[in-house]
PLY file of the C-alpha trace (Angstrom):
ply
format ascii 1.0
element vertex 218
property float x
property float y
property float z
element edge 217
property int vertex1
property int vertex2
end_header
-26.47 -264.74 78.51
-29.83 -263.80 77.05
-30.07 -262.44 73.32
-32.36 -259.98 71.82
-33.94 -262.03 69.11
-36.65 -259.35 67.97
-37.57 -255.76 68.48
-41.09 -255.06 67.25
-42.89 -251.78 67.00
-46.28 -252.00 69.18
-49.48 -251.77 67.11
-51.22 -249.26 69.26
-48.16 -247.21 69.66
-45.30 -247.28 67.07
-43.16 -245.20 69.23
-42.97 -248.12 71.74
-41.33 -251.56 70.99
-41.60 -254.99 72.45
-38.25 -256.72 73.04
-37.99 -260.21 72.77
-35.02 -262.18 74.66
-34.50 -265.74 73.34
-37.55 -265.83 71.62
-39.89 -264.61 74.75
-41.22 -261.26 75.28
-39.35 -259.70 77.80
-40.19 -255.88 78.20
-41.61 -252.88 76.34
-39.51 -249.77 75.67
-39.81 -246.44 74.21
-37.64 -245.01 71.30
-35.20 -243.45 73.71
-34.54 -246.55 75.41
-34.13 -248.39 72.18
-31.74 -245.93 70.71
-29.66 -245.11 73.96
-29.05 -248.95 74.63
-28.89 -249.92 70.88
-31.27 -252.69 71.51
-31.21 -254.70 68.12
-31.59 -258.22 67.22
-28.83 -260.13 68.02
-27.48 -258.24 70.90
-26.24 -260.14 74.07
-27.20 -258.49 77.41
-26.31 -259.52 80.89
-28.36 -259.64 83.88
-27.44 -256.40 85.35
-28.24 -254.69 82.18
-31.71 -256.47 81.93
-32.67 -255.10 85.45
-31.52 -251.75 84.36
-33.40 -251.82 81.15
-36.61 -253.05 83.05
-36.19 -249.97 85.71
-35.71 -247.55 82.40
-38.76 -249.37 80.99
-41.04 -248.47 83.88
-39.90 -244.89 83.53
-40.84 -244.96 79.87
-44.32 -246.18 80.69
-44.91 -243.54 83.09
-43.38 -240.71 80.69
-46.25 -242.04 78.22
-48.82 -241.53 80.89
-47.65 -238.19 81.60
-47.52 -236.94 78.08
-51.21 -237.74 78.05
-51.64 -235.77 81.12
-50.10 -232.72 79.25
-52.41 -233.07 76.47
-54.96 -230.47 77.89
-52.42 -227.93 79.08
-48.92 -227.17 80.69
-48.36 -228.65 84.02
-46.44 -227.42 87.10
-43.93 -229.64 88.82
-46.32 -230.24 91.73
-48.96 -231.34 89.55
-46.73 -233.82 87.96
-45.67 -235.15 91.43
-49.23 -235.05 92.53
-50.51 -237.09 89.50
-47.87 -239.77 89.80
-48.51 -240.19 93.79
-52.21 -240.49 92.96
-51.17 -243.26 90.32
-49.05 -244.90 92.80
-51.86 -244.86 95.37
-54.21 -246.45 92.73
-51.80 -249.23 92.34
-51.44 -249.71 96.08
-55.25 -250.24 96.16
-54.83 -252.93 93.52
-52.06 -254.40 95.46
-49.71 -253.65 92.88
-46.02 -252.13 93.12
-46.02 -248.62 94.02
-44.01 -245.82 92.37
-40.92 -245.09 94.51
-39.77 -241.51 95.12
-36.64 -242.00 93.16
-38.88 -243.13 90.14
-40.81 -239.81 90.53
-37.67 -237.82 90.64
-36.28 -239.33 87.68
-39.23 -238.75 85.70
-39.23 -235.18 86.72
-35.68 -234.82 85.59
-36.38 -236.48 82.33
-39.32 -233.93 81.68
-37.07 -231.20 82.47
-34.43 -232.33 80.11
-37.07 -232.53 77.25
-38.10 -228.85 78.13
-41.69 -229.99 79.03
-41.43 -228.98 82.61
-40.45 -225.58 83.66
-42.31 -223.71 86.56
-41.21 -220.52 85.32
-42.62 -220.83 81.66
-45.81 -222.47 83.42
-46.37 -219.24 85.45
-45.91 -217.07 82.30
-48.49 -219.02 80.36
-50.78 -219.21 83.30
-50.71 -215.40 84.14
-50.98 -214.34 80.46
-54.32 -216.63 80.11
-55.78 -215.82 83.43
-55.07 -212.24 83.64
-57.88 -211.69 80.99
-60.47 -212.76 83.39
-59.02 -212.48 87.08
-57.05 -210.10 89.17
-53.42 -210.64 90.28
-54.35 -211.62 93.90
-56.43 -214.65 92.41
-53.84 -215.41 90.01
-51.08 -215.65 92.53
-53.27 -217.76 94.78
-53.87 -220.32 91.93
-50.12 -220.48 91.30
-49.25 -220.97 94.88
-51.62 -223.81 94.76
-49.85 -225.21 91.73
-46.69 -225.31 93.89
-45.01 -222.41 92.05
-42.58 -220.68 94.13
-43.43 -217.34 95.48
-40.22 -215.72 94.00
-40.91 -216.96 90.56
-44.50 -215.72 90.75
-43.49 -212.26 91.81
-40.65 -212.06 89.26
-42.87 -213.27 86.27
-45.79 -210.77 87.36
-43.28 -207.85 87.57
-41.97 -208.81 83.98
-45.41 -209.36 82.50
-46.53 -205.73 83.37
-47.37 -205.31 79.71
-49.61 -208.26 79.61
-51.37 -207.75 82.95
-53.26 -204.54 82.24
-55.64 -204.95 85.11
-57.54 -201.59 85.03
-58.53 -202.51 81.46
-59.51 -206.11 82.22
-61.55 -204.84 85.32
-63.49 -202.35 83.26
-64.30 -204.70 80.47
-65.63 -207.37 83.30
-67.70 -204.50 85.02
-69.01 -203.27 81.92
-70.55 -206.71 81.23
-72.23 -206.59 84.59
-73.61 -203.06 84.62
-76.83 -203.95 82.75
-77.67 -206.28 85.63
-77.47 -203.37 88.21
-78.99 -200.68 86.15
-82.30 -200.56 88.23
-80.14 -200.58 91.63
-79.65 -197.42 93.68
-76.12 -195.82 93.19
-74.85 -197.13 96.52
-76.10 -200.65 95.73
-74.75 -200.78 92.31
-71.38 -199.54 93.53
-71.27 -202.07 96.37
-72.14 -204.77 93.87
-69.30 -203.73 91.48
-66.78 -203.61 94.31
-67.57 -207.06 95.60
-67.30 -208.34 91.92
-63.98 -207.19 91.23
-62.54 -207.83 94.77
-63.73 -211.40 94.61
-61.93 -211.81 91.25
-58.62 -210.69 92.95
-58.33 -207.16 91.70
-56.41 -204.74 93.92
-58.61 -202.14 96.09
-56.96 -199.21 94.28
-57.58 -200.59 90.68
-61.21 -201.68 91.79
-61.93 -198.12 93.26
-60.80 -196.44 90.22
-62.53 -198.57 87.75
-65.93 -198.42 89.75
-65.73 -194.76 90.42
-64.95 -193.91 86.78
-67.85 -196.14 85.37
-70.44 -195.29 87.68
-70.00 -191.61 86.84
-71.06 -192.46 83.22
-74.34 -193.70 84.33
0 1
1 2
2 3
3 4
4 5
5 6
6 7
7 8
8 9
9 10
10 11
11 12
12 13
13 14
14 15
15 16
16 17
17 18
18 19
19 20
20 21
21 22
22 23
23 24
24 25
25 26
26 27
27 28
28 29
29 30
30 31
31 32
32 33
33 34
34 35
35 36
36 37
37 38
38 39
39 40
40 41
41 42
42 43
43 44
44 45
45 46
46 47
47 48
48 49
49 50
50 51
51 52
52 53
53 54
54 55
55 56
56 57
57 58
58 59
59 60
60 61
61 62
62 63
63 64
64 65
65 66
66 67
67 68
68 69
69 70
70 71
71 72
72 73
73 74
74 75
75 76
76 77
77 78
78 79
79 80
80 81
81 82
82 83
83 84
84 85
85 86
86 87
87 88
88 89
89 90
90 91
91 92
92 93
93 94
94 95
95 96
96 97
97 98
98 99
99 100
100 101
101 102
102 103
103 104
104 105
105 106
106 107
107 108
108 109
109 110
110 111
111 112
112 113
113 114
114 115
115 116
116 117
117 118
118 119
119 120
120 121
121 122
122 123
123 124
124 125
125 126
126 127
127 128
128 129
129 130
130 131
131 132
132 133
133 134
134 135
135 136
136 137
137 138
138 139
139 140
140 141
141 142
142 143
143 144
144 145
145 146
146 147
147 148
148 149
149 150
150 151
151 152
152 153
153 154
154 155
155 156
156 157
157 158
158 159
159 160
160 161
161 162
162 163
163 164
164 165
165 166
166 167
167 168
168 169
169 170
170 171
171 172
172 173
173 174
174 175
175 176
176 177
177 178
178 179
179 180
180 181
181 182
182 183
183 184
184 185
185 186
186 187
187 188
188 189
189 190
190 191
191 192
192 193
193 194
194 195
195 196
196 197
197 198
198 199
199 200
200 201
201 202
202 203
203 204
204 205
205 206
206 207
207 208
208 209
209 210
210 211
211 212
212 213
213 214
214 215
215 216
216 217
């Protein structure tokens, strides 16, 4: 049976290792894989374990790709699945092995175990950030597109009432626009203000209250 003859940290990524069997490079592995299977020099491994390690190594490579995908911001479960499907499609075009559904599901599960993937937490962060610029209806639509369950969206929005001060946000946004409409007739500027806020997803009642209050001060 093959024997591990060397475990060397990769130059570009010291958290990944090159595994050599009987003096020949066999596969790359991340730290978790090395620790979990105690991959050290001198260890004898059978063929069934090699196949399992190769499968796990592929998961590790995908995890590294996903970590980079997380660099800009948090991601929803649907975004991760779409990312992996797109990566699989690119492999298919290059006539390489595609990423199976089983592998995708395993990557998703590992991300959840590491607490890197949680749609409810994603929704909280998204709502807190977007509610400073957008109304609830637009935010809901954005989250639906991200694949967040409707029940989660409603639950988070209801619990984030202290964060989502829609009337205050709407007033701030309109205030920044009033100078553009100062030469317009009252009804025209009112129409512009209504359209502006409704497009950004603010409820009609909030829009009405904010616009009426601000235009009275003109």
